[in-house]
Each structure stands twice: as C-alpha cells, then as structure tokens.
VEXBA-562427 format. One line per 5 residues: their letters; for each residue x, y negated, z of C-alpha. Coordinates in steps of 0.5 Angstrom, whole numbers, plus 2048, in hexadecimal, padded with zeros to 3 digits. Example, Ala and Ser with C-alpha at 12.3 -4.5 7.8 and 13.67 -1.06 7.14 Angstrom:
AS> 819/809/810  81B/802/80E $
This chain:
MFTDW> 8E5/77F/810  8E0/781/80A  8DC/786/80B  8D9/786/804  8DF/787/800 $
AQALE> 8DB/785/7FA  8DC/77E/7FC  8E3/77E/7FE  8E5/781/7F7  8E1/77B/7F4 $
AESLP> 8E4/776/7F8  8EB/779/7F6  8E9/779/7EE  8E8/771/7EF  8ED/76D/7EA $
LNPNP> 8F1/769/7EE  8F3/763/7EA  8F6/75D/7EE  8F6/756/7EB  8FD/754/7EA $
QQQLA> 8FA/74D/7EC  8F7/74F/7F2  8FE/753/7F4  902/74D/7F3  8FD/749/7F7 $
AAARV> 8FE/74E/7FD  905/74E/7FC  906/746/7FD  901/746/803  905/74B/806 $
TARSS> 90C/748/804  909/741/807  907/745/80E  90E/747/80E  911/740/80D $
HTKDD> 913/73B/812  913/734/80E  911/732/807  918/732/804  919/739/807 $
LALLL> 912/73B/803  914/738/7FD  91B/73C/7FD  917/743/7FF  912/742/7F9 $
DVIGL> 918/740/7F4  91C/746/7F6  916/74B/7F5  914/748/7EF  90E/744/7F1 $
PTDND> 90C/73D/7EF  90F/737/7F3  90B/731/7F0  908/72C/7F5  901/72F/7F4 $
TLTAL> 903/736/7F6  907/733/7FC  901/72F/7FF  8FC/734/7FE  901/739/802 $
LPLLP> 903/734/808  8FD/735/80C  900/73C/80D  906/73A/810  907/73D/817 $
ETGDA> 908/739/81D  90E/73A/820  90D/736/826  912/730/823  90D/72A/822 $
PAMTN> 90F/726/81D  912/71F/820  90D/71A/821  90E/713/820  908/711/824 $
TPTPA> 905/715/82A  8FE/716/82B  8FA/712/830  8F8/716/836  8F0/717/837 $
LSAQE> 8ED/712/83B  8E9/714/841  8E2/713/843  8E3/70D/847  8E7/70A/842 $
NLAIS> 8E2/70B/83C  8DD/708/841  8E1/702/842  8E2/701/83A  8DA/702/839 $
MHNNG> 8D9/6FD/83F  8DE/6F8/83C  8DB/6F9/835  8D4/6F7/838  8D6/6F1/83B $
DSAQA> 8D7/6F3/842  8DB/6EF/847  8E2/6F2/849  8DF/6F2/850  8D9/6F6/84E $
IRTAT> 8DE/6FB/84A  8E2/6FC/850  8DD/6FD/855  8D9/702/850  8DF/706/84E $
GLSET> 8E4/706/854  8EA/703/850  8EF/6FF/853  8F0/6F8/84F  8F6/6FA/84C $
VLSDV> 8F4/700/849  8EE/6FD/847  8F2/6F7/843  8F6/6FD/840  8F0/701/83E $
IADQV> 8ED/6FB/83B  8F3/6F8/837  8F5/6FF/835  8EE/701/832  8EB/6FA/830 $
LGLPR> 8F1/6F6/82E  8F4/6FD/82A  8FB/6FD/82E  8FE/704/82F  8FD/707/835 $
AAAAI> 903/70A/839  903/711/83A  903/715/841  90A/717/842  90B/71F/842 $
DVPVI> 90E/722/848  913/727/845  917/72B/849  91F/72B/847  922/732/847 $
PLPDS> 929/732/848  92D/735/842  933/739/842  93A/737/841  93A/735/839 $
TEVEE> 940/739/839  93D/73F/83A  937/73D/835  93C/73C/830  940/742/831 $
LLAWA> 93A/746/831  938/743/82B  93E/744/828  93E/74C/82A  937/74C/827 $
GSHAL> 939/749/821  93E/74E/81F  93A/754/822  93A/75A/81D  932/75A/81D $
AGIRS> 92F/756/818  929/754/81D  92E/752/823  931/74D/81E  92B/74A/81B $
RAARI> 928/749/822  92F/745/824  92E/741/81D  927/740/81F  929/73E/826 $
TADLT> 92E/739/824  92A/736/81F  925/735/824  92A/732/829  92C/72D/823 $
ELSER> 925/72B/822  924/72A/829  92A/726/82A  928/721/824  921/720/827 $
RDSEA> 924/71E/82D  929/719/82A  924/716/826  91F/715/82C  925/712/82F $
VQ> 926/70D/82A  91E/70B/82A $
C-alpha cells in the first residue's frame, strides 16, 4: 500500500502501450507450454492465428513440457563405468599386463576382458537389467467397462480423462508390440 498518494496517482497515469509483437510472442510461449507435441503446438498456433512456420516451431520446441513419456530411443545409453573399470581402462592404455590390472582393481578376468572389449574396441556395453515389480492389473473387461462408462459420461472432464487413458493404453500396446518385434 502506498503511503504517499502522489506516487500512486503518478503510477496510475503511466500509459500502457503493450507492443503487439511482445503480446504475440507471449501468447506463443504460453501455447507452447500447454502443448504436448510439435504437431499439437502447430495446430494450436494455427487456431489462434499465430505463425506456424518451421522457424517459429523450432524456437518454441524447448518450451514443450515433459510429459513423462520419453521418446522411443533407438539406442540405449551406456551405463557409467565404476572407478575400478575406469582404472582398468587407464592401466590397459598405459600398457600394464592383465594380471597387474586384475591385482590393482580386483576385477575378475571375465569382467576385465568385457570392460576392455567394450571401451577399447568400441563394442556396446550391455545395460544392467532393471528389476521392475509386476503389478497385476484388474480384469480387462472391468477396465473396458469402466472406460466405456467414462467415455459416455455427462461431464466433459471425465470423458477427456477416458480418452487420454485410452490413448495411453493404445500407445503402451504399440510400444510393447514394437519392442517384442525387436
């Protein structure tokens, strides 16, 4: 709260001349933060009358939110090496014998040969298996009935949630099928 009313009146008398370019840029940024994909962003920008050229879309792509759905990766990242494995690579590069490397690092002969093959020869390193608990799902007919009920519900929020869940289930099924093929 202002104690000096002259300052408050002076602030009220300042002209507000918003720049149309700044307003359009702000609208594009807000739209990008509300979009899910590049195509979604292009459609939304088109609907509100903003440019959808490649330069505009490329500039706004970093603002797309992460939805938790990681893009399908064609190659998995290699796991980080342990300190012993890094030391073994360094010693190998310095010309030390395999016995000296095993003594210094405590690595077994198999692990040492794998590390050297992976790093020195550029072979891909096998990622460690991730132990994920399997949660039993309810009977699929129950889920289908629930989605059918939600899809025909009177409230739009429930219908949209059913549509999102159905889309997510479809995407998961497609991913499972594509991974099974590989």
